[in-house]
C-alpha positions as CSV (number, residue, x, y, z in Angstrom):
1,D,120.3,125.8,120.6
2,A,120.5,122.1,121.6
3,A,124.3,122.1,121.2
4,D,124.5,124.4,124.2
5,D,122.6,121.8,126.3
6,P,124.0,118.3,126.2
7,A,120.9,116.7,127.6
8,A,118.8,118.4,124.9
9,E,121.2,117.4,122.2
10,R,121.1,113.7,123.3
11,A,117.3,113.8,123.4
12,A,117.2,115.3,119.9
13,L,119.5,112.5,118.7
14,E,117.5,109.8,120.4
15,A,114.3,111.2,118.9
16,R,115.7,110.7,115.4
17,Q,116.6,107.1,115.9
18,P,114.1,104.4,114.7
19,T,114.6,102.5,118.0
20,G,114.2,105.7,120.0
21,R,117.6,105.4,121.6
22,L,121.3,105.6,120.7
23,V,123.3,102.4,120.0
24,S,125.4,101.5,123.0
25,A,129.1,100.8,123.1
26,A,128.2,97.2,124.2
27,E,126.1,96.7,121.1
28,V,129.0,97.8,118.9
29,A,131.4,95.6,120.8
30,G,129.1,92.6,120.4
31,A,129.1,93.1,116.6
32,V,132.9,93.4,116.7
33,A,133.2,90.2,118.8
34,Y,130.9,88.4,116.4
35,L,132.9,89.4,113.4
36,A,136.2,88.5,115.1
37,S,134.9,85.1,116.1
38,P,134.6,81.8,114.2
39,L,130.8,82.3,114.2
40,S,131.2,84.8,111.4
41,G,133.0,82.3,109.1
42,A,130.1,82.4,106.6
43,T,129.7,86.2,106.8
44,T,131.3,87.5,103.7
45,G,130.9,90.4,101.3
46,T,128.7,92.5,103.4
47,A,128.7,95.5,105.7
48,L,127.2,95.0,109.1
49,A,125.4,98.1,110.1
50,V,125.2,98.6,113.8
51,D,123.3,101.8,113.6
52,G,119.9,101.1,115.3
53,G,118.1,101.2,112.0
54,M,119.4,104.5,110.7
55,Q,120.6,102.9,107.4
56,G,117.0,102.1,106.6
57,L,116.1,105.8,106.8
58,R,118.7,106.9,104.2
59,P,117.3,108.0,100.8
60,R,117.9,105.5,98.1
61,P,118.7,106.5,94.5
62,E,115.7,106.0,92.1
63,S,115.9,102.9,89.9
64,R,116.3,103.6,86.2
């Protein structure tokens, strides 16, 4: 079981990522810094996904 082996668990998680790696703390911090800065003044009404592309893999409901 991969949960018994941290290295195997990490490799399994990385293999499922579209970018082939996990998002780093520095990448999340960069997004937070952007949102807290004046540069984000025109960024409204949206969620900023800092997930390495995982959101694009989620199933979407079918249109009616």
